[in-house]
N, C-alpha and C positions, 0 to 999 in steps of 0.2 A: 560282223553284226553283233551288237550288244545283247547279252543274255537278259532274259526277263527275270523279274523277281516273283517268287511264288510264296503265297501266304499259308503257313501251317498253323492250325489251331488245335492246341492240346486241350481236350475237354476232360475234366476230372470230377469225380463225385465230391471229394473234399480234399482240402490242402493240408489237413492236420488230422492226426489220430486222437489227439487230446483236446482239440478245440483252440489251441494256442500255438504250439510249436509245429513248424513245417514237417511233413512226413518225408521219408526218403524219396518218394515219387515226386513230391513238390520240388525238392532240391534237384532231382534229375532234370525236370523240365527247365529249371533255371540254368542248369549247365548246358542243356541242349541249345538254349538261347545264346549263352556265352561263347560256345565253340562252333556254332553253325557258320556256314558259308553265307555271310550277310549279303553278299551280292546276289546270290541265288535264292536264298530262303529268308523269309521273315517269320520268326517264331513268336507265337502269342499263346496266352493261356486263358481258359474260361472255366469257372466253377459253376456247378449247378445251383448251389445254395446262394444265400445272401453273402455280402462281403465278409471275408474271413481275415482275422488278424495275421494268420500265417502267410497270407499272400503279400505281405510287406516286402518279402525277398524279391519280388518282381519289380515293385516300385523302386527299390534301391538300385536295380539294374537298368532302369529305364525301359523295362519290358512291358508291353501292353497286356493288361489282364482285365477280364470282364466277368460279370456275374449274372446268371440268368434270374436269380432271385426267387426261385421256386423250390418246392420240396422235391425230394429225390423220386417221388412217384407221380409228380404232376405232369399231366399230358401237355401242359403249356410249354414244357421244355422243348418240345419239337418245334412249335411255331416261333418261340423266342430264339431258338438256335438257328432256324432258317433265316430269320430276320438278321441276326448277327453275321451269318455267313455271307449274305447278300451285301450288307452294309460295308463289311471289311474286305470283300473280295477274296474270301478264303478258297484255297485250291484243294486242300486235303484236311479232313478232320482226323485227328489222332486221339483215340479214345482210351481212357483209363478208368476202370471201375464199372460195375454192373449197370448202374443207371445211365452213365455216360454212353456206354456201349449200346444200350437199348435205344435211347432217344437219338443218339448221334448217328446210328446207322439209318434210321428212318429219315432224319433230316437230310443226311447226305444223299439219299436216293431222291428226295424231293427236289433237290437242286442239281442233281446229276454230277456230284463230285466224288472222288474216291474216299474211302474210310479205312482206317487201320484200328483193329482191336488189339490193344497192348495189355498183356496179362503179366503181373509181377509176382503172383503167388499161386500155390496149389490150395484151392479153397474147398470148403465143404459144399457139396452139390445141393442147392436148394431147389425144391420141386418147382416153384413158380419161375425161377430163373432158368431152370433146365428147359421148361416149355418155351419161355421167351427166346432163348438162344436157338431152339429148334425152329421156331417160326421166322427168325431173323437170319438163319444160316445162309440163305441165298442172297442176303443183302450185305454180306461181309466180303469186302474186296481183298483184304489182307489181314494177317495176324502176326503179332510179334510176341515171342515167348522168351523169357529171360534164362531159360534152361531147358534141357530135354524133358525134365520132370514136368515143367509147366506146359511144354508143348503137348505132352501126352494128356494132361488135364484139359487143355483147350480142345483137343480133338475128341476125347471121349466124354468129357463133362460139359462141353460148351458147343458141340456139334460143328466146329469149324474144320473144314477139310484139311487134312494133313499137308497137302501140297501148297496150301495158302499160308502156312505158318512158318515164319522165319525165326530161327534162334539167334538172338542178339543179346549177349551178356550186358548187364548194367556196367557203367563205367565210372571211374573216379579220376579226379585231377591228381595225377601222380606227383606233380610238382609240390602239391600241398601235403601229400602223404609220405613224408620223410621223418625219420625219428627226430623228435625235439631234442634240443640241447639240454645240458644239465641244469641250466638256470631256470628254464621253463618247468622242468620236472620238479626241481626243488621248490619252486613257487607253489605248484599244485599240492605237493606233499605238505607244505606249510599250511595251505588252506584247509586240508583235510586233517591236519595235526597227526601226521604219520611219520614215524621215525625212519631213518634210512635203512635200518637193519630189518625192516619188516618185509616178508615175502608177500607180494600182492597178486591176488587173483582178481580178474575183472571181467565184466561183460557190459556191452552196450545193447540195450534191448527195449522191448515194449512189454509191459506187464499184462500179457494176454495169454490165453490158454495154449495157443499153438507155439508159443516161444519156450515153453517147458521150464520156466524158471523155478517152479516147485521142485523139479527133480534135481536141479543144481543145489538148491537149499538143502534138500534131503540127503544129498551126497556129502555135505559138509561135516556132519558128525564124524564120519570115518576119516576124512581128511584131517580134521582138527585133532583127532585122537593120535594120529601119526605125527602131525606137525602142528603143535599148539600155537605157534607164532604166526600162522597164515591168516590173512585178512582178505575177505571177498568184498569187492565194491560193485554194487549193482547200479549202473547208470541208466536212467530211463524213467518213464512214467506209464501209467495205464490203469485200466479198471480193476486189476487184481492186486494193486499195491497193498491195500488194507489187509486182504487175505494173506498175502505173502509175509507181511510184517507180523501178523499174528502167528504164522507158522514159525518164523524165526524166534519169536518169544517162547512158543511152546517147546521148541527144541533147545532152548537155552543158549542160543547162538548170538546173543546181542553183542558180545565182545569180538565176534569173528565175522560179522556181516553188517555192512552199512549200505543204506540206500542214499545215493548221492544226487538223485534227481536227474532231470534232463540236462545234458551237457552239450554245449556248442564247441568246446575245446577238445574235441575227440582225439585229435592227433597227440596232444599233450597227455591225455588220459591213456591212450594206447601205448605211448612211449614210457609212461610211468609204471604200468603194471608189468609183472614178470611173465604172466601167462593169461591169455584170453580164453574164456570158456563159453562155448555156444551150445546150449542144451535144447535147441529147437526140436519140436516134435514133427513139424512140417516146415519146409523152407523152400521158397521159390528159387532164390538165387543165393543169398547170404552175403549181403553187402558188408556187414561187419567183418566177416572172414576175409574178404578181399582187402578191406582197409587195414586190418591187423597184419596180414601177410605183407602188404606193401610197405607198412611202417617198419616191419622187421620184428614183430612180437610173436612168440610161439603161440599156436592155437591148438586147443583140444576141443573137439566138436562132435556132435552126433552125426551119424552116417545116414543122412536123409536128403532127399530132394537135390536141389542145386548144390548143396554143400559137398556132396560126394563127387560132383562133377568138376568143381574148381580146385579141389585138393585131393591128393592121393595119400592114403594112410601110410604112415611111416616114411613118407618122402618129404612132404612139405606141411603136413599137419598130422595130428593124432586123432583118429576117428573111432567113436565108440557107438554101441547101439543106443537108440532113443528110448525114453521112458524107463531108464534103468539107472537109478542112483548109484548102485554099487559099481557098475561099469564106468560111470562117469568119475566116481571117486578114485577108482583104480587108475584111470587115465591121468587124472590130475597128479596123483601120488607118483606115478611113473615118471612124469616130466619134472616134478620137483626133485626127485631123488636121482635123476639121470640128466644133469645139466648138459652133458655132451650130446645127448639125444635131442634135447630142446634146442641146442645151438645148431645142430645139423638141420632140423626142420625149418628154423627161421632163415638160415642161410640159403637153403634150397628155394624157399618161398621168395626171397628177395631176387634171386636169379631170374624168376619168371614173372616178375611184377608187371612187365609191359603189357601182358594180356588183359590187364584190368583198366587200361588207359581210356579216359573219356574220349580222346580223339578217335580211337578205333570204333568206339560205340557210335559216335556221331557220324562218322564216315559210312558205316553200315546202314544207319537210318536214312541218310541222305541218298544213298544208292537205291534204297527201297522207294523213296519219294520219287526219284527220277524214273524208276521203272513204272510206277503207277501213273505218273504224269506223261510218260512216253517222251521224255526229253533226253 
């Protein structure tokens, strides 16, 4: 007997953090479409807002994407979502973001289909959302957390019962995350006008408070004093860019720190730098850490949230306390001055890269879908 096809609708508050470039969550939804069991599941996406430029990644894949066209607080999101669910024969709504989780759970109850609240970060608890989650707690069929730290937040900060929350790490396409060849690296260095003898420290980030980039910049005077030839490349965009640029100027670090904007060639970037620094104050999972470790680039990171779950200090990454520029500077200096230690860390990371594979991530999600659909 032929299996039926089930329709999964991913509902997300916004596809971009900066209004233009796709967020890591948006890319994940695309990858869930790419690697899904197409015979069993049809994966679609839906944004609460009006059409967004970042959603072009779905059009390029031939993936269905819809927009409710309302504000994130509009009550019309419920009726519009119910209409879409009925029109497209949706079997599960998979919800990302506060507004999507609020309206999506109500809509799912109205049409009697399962819902999943998927949390990607440890967030500041907002009083109005805390109350919304309390009232919606019995409408939650299942939860997905990207780490134990996020599971604890979902349980204590979002009122989702612990036994309903499944920890499923984010996944990456390991075939794509292999160290780039010398030609690609040389091309990128030429673009940045960087000589081959330069020691490169880099990060891929968003310029937001929780990412801790200020502490990385404040760590640099000590690093530069010890190693004057080091260059930090900050790849990303965000609301704090102007403030961080001013801090670089105040500290007189213009010759040692460059802002290189949002990059899509992240594998080449990770292959080019000698060391990746992750200064996050809060982190749900740490996708950049997984990507850097999979490429084979040494990582120095703060010891917070999901970062401490996917790497062990002194084994496959170097972990330091958060909010501490001196500790971060010491970690960077340690790895610059001990290349044998840096080599050991990246070799160990490469040995365990399979745990970050997107195929494992998709398989776990589809097992959850089957459980909720009772198939």
